[in-house]
C-alpha positions in Angstrom: 1.1 -7.3 -8.4 1.2 -6.2 -4.8 0.4 -2.6 -5.7 -2.7 -3.7 -7.7 -3.9 -5.9 -4.8 -3.6 -3.0 -2.3 -5.5 -0.6 -4.6 -8.2 -3.1 -5.3 -8.8 -4.0 -1.7 -9.0 -0.3 -0.6 -11.3 0.6 -3.5 -13.6 -2.3 -2.7 -13.8 -1.3 1.0 -14.6 2.3 0.0 -17.3 1.4 -2.4 -18.8 -0.9 0.2 -19.5 2.2 2.3 -20.9 4.1 -0.6 -24.5 3.9 0.8 -23.4 6.3 3.6 -23.4 10.1 3.2 -20.6 12.6 3.4 -17.8 10.5 2.0 -15.0 11.1 -0.5 -12.4 9.1 -2.3 -9.0 10.7 -3.2 -6.2 9.8 -5.5 -2.9 11.7 -5.9 0.3 11.4 -7.7 3.2 12.0 -5.4 6.9 13.1 -5.5 8.8 11.3 -2.7 11.9 12.7 -1.0 14.1 11.3 1.7 16.3 13.9 3.3 18.5 11.3 5.0 20.3 10.4 1.7 18.7 12.8 -0.8 16.7 10.1 -2.5 13.8 11.2 -4.7 11.2 9.5 -6.9 7.5 9.0 -7.8 4.6 7.5 -5.8 0.8 7.5 -5.4 -1.7 7.6 -2.6 -5.3 6.4 -2.5 -7.5 7.4 0.5 -11.0 7.4 1.8 -12.6 10.1 4.0 -15.8 10.0 6.0 -17.4 13.0 7.7 -18.0 12.7 11.4 -19.2 16.1 12.8 -18.5 19.7 12.0 -15.0 20.1 10.5 -13.9 16.7 11.7 -13.4 13.8 9.3 -11.8 10.3 9.5 -9.3 9.3 6.9 -7.8 6.0 5.9 -5.6 5.0 3.0 -2.6 3.5 1.4 0.4 4.7 -0.5 3.4 3.4 -2.5 6.6 5.2 -3.4 10.0 4.6 -4.8 13.1 6.8 -4.5 16.7 6.6 -5.5 20.0 8.5 -5.7 23.2 7.8 -7.6 26.5 9.5 -7.0 29.0 9.3 -9.8 32.5 9.0 -8.6 34.7 7.9 -11.6 38.0 7.9 -9.8 40.8 5.3 -9.3 42.1 4.4 -5.8 44.8 1.7 -5.4 44.1 0.0 -8.7 40.3 0.1 -8.1 38.1 2.3 -10.3 35.2 3.7 -8.2 32.2 4.0 -10.5 29.1 5.0 -8.6 27.4 5.0 -5.2 23.7 4.2 -5.1 20.8 4.5 -2.6 17.4 2.9 -3.1 14.0 3.1 -1.3 10.7 1.3 -2.0 7.9 1.3 0.4 4.2 0.7 1.1 2.3 2.6 3.8 -1.1 2.2 5.4 -2.5 5.1 7.5 -5.5 6.2 9.4 -6.4 9.2 11.6 -8.5 12.3 12.0 -8.7 15.0 9.4 -9.8 18.6 10.0 -11.4 20.4 7.0 -11.4 24.2 7.2 -13.5 26.2 4.7 -16.7 26.0 2.7 -17.3 22.9 0.6 -18.3 25.1 -2.4 -15.1 27.2 -2.2 -11.3 27.0 -1.6 -10.6 25.1 1.6 -7.7 23.7 3.6 -7.4 20.4 5.5 -5.0 19.0 8.0 -4.7 15.3 8.8 -2.5 13.3 11.2 -2.5 9.9 12.6 -0.9 6.4 12.8 1.1 4.9 9.9 2.4 1.4 9.2 5.0 1.2 6.5 6.8 -1.7 4.8 10.2 -0.3 3.6 13.1 -1.8 1.6 16.1 0.5 1.8 19.5 -0.1 0.4 22.3 2.4 1.5 25.8 2.8 0.1 25.5 0.3 -2.8 29.1 0.5 -4.1 29.9 -0.2 -7.7 33.5 -0.5 -8.7 36.0 -2.3 -11.0 39.2 -4.0 -10.0 41.6 -3.2 -12.9 43.5 -5.7 -15.0 46.9 -4.7 -13.6 45.9 -5.4 -10.0 48.0 -7.8 -8.1 44.9 -9.5 -6.7 43.1 -10.6 -9.9 43.7 -11.2 -13.5 41.4 -9.3 -15.8 38.9 -6.5 -15.0 36.3 -7.5 -12.4 33.0 -5.7 -11.9 31.9 -5.7 -8.2 28.7 -4.5 -6.5 28.1 -4.7 -2.8 25.7 -3.2 -0.3 27.0 -1.6 2.9 23.7 -1.4 4.7 20.2 -2.8 4.0 17.1 -1.9 6.2 14.0 -3.8 5.4 10.8 -4.6 7.3 7.5 -3.5 8.7 7.8 -0.3 10.8 5.3 1.6 12.9 5.2 5.4 12.6 3.2 8.6 12.3 2.2 11.0 9.6 0.9 14.6 9.1 -0.4 16.2 5.9 -1.6 19.6 4.8 -3.7 19.9 1.6 -5.6 22.6 -0.3 -8.9 21.6 -2.0 -10.1 23.5 -5.0 -13.7 22.5 -6.2 -14.1 21.5 -9.8 -17.8 20.8 -9.7 -20.5 19.4 -7.4 -18.7 16.1 -6.9 -15.1 16.7 -7.9 -12.2 18.7 -6.4 -8.5 19.3 -7.1 -6.0 18.5 -4.3 -2.5 19.8 -3.7 -0.3 19.6 -0.7 2.4 17.9 1.2 3.0 15.2 3.8 5.7 14.2 6.3 6.0 10.7 7.8 8.4 9.2 10.3 9.0 5.5 11.2 10.7 3.6 13.9 13.9 2.2 12.3 12.6 3.1 8.8 13.6 6.3 7.0 11.5 9.5 7.3 9.8 10.6 4.1 8.4 13.9 2.7 5.9 14.0 -0.2 4.5 16.6 -2.4 1.2 15.6 -4.1 -1.3 16.6 -6.7 -4.6 14.7 -7.2 -8.3 14.6 -7.4 -11.2 13.9 -5.0 -14.6 12.5 -5.7 -17.4 13.2 -3.1 -20.2 10.6 -2.6 
């Protein structure tokens, strides 16, 4: 529900500016990676661009991504069977900043963007899953246990930088491919590879 609300709000704001010239709306499917714990997963980004002067544009948008990692252990230590160790990330991000577009609109071009980011992240680290065996001196019967060693959740300020290649598909459409890096105070840093489309107004 939250994802739909964010996309609807951003799309409404972009369409409200549609009477102005030199604008574009971009949507991409992302692959999210966290180098801190090796978590990976899907995401998406929706952003609006407005031309200011020359190669300079202003960009604002929102993104959502989820990532996870599971380490299978399957070993027994002191009558406890260690099953797996899990890491989970889910996060929203809102960003705004300048974008520099290099190249001709009718041909292959490159753009670089950077700016402020505000992210809401929910991160679970070291989620342990294990079984206490039936012959344990502490319990009678097998007991399945899950506990979290560390949870980091909240709204964190940060910064982002992105590099994209734009390939025109026609007068109003273009294909986008690129990558993005973002860092947050307290929250985990993220890297994204993306592939999407852009519509020029």
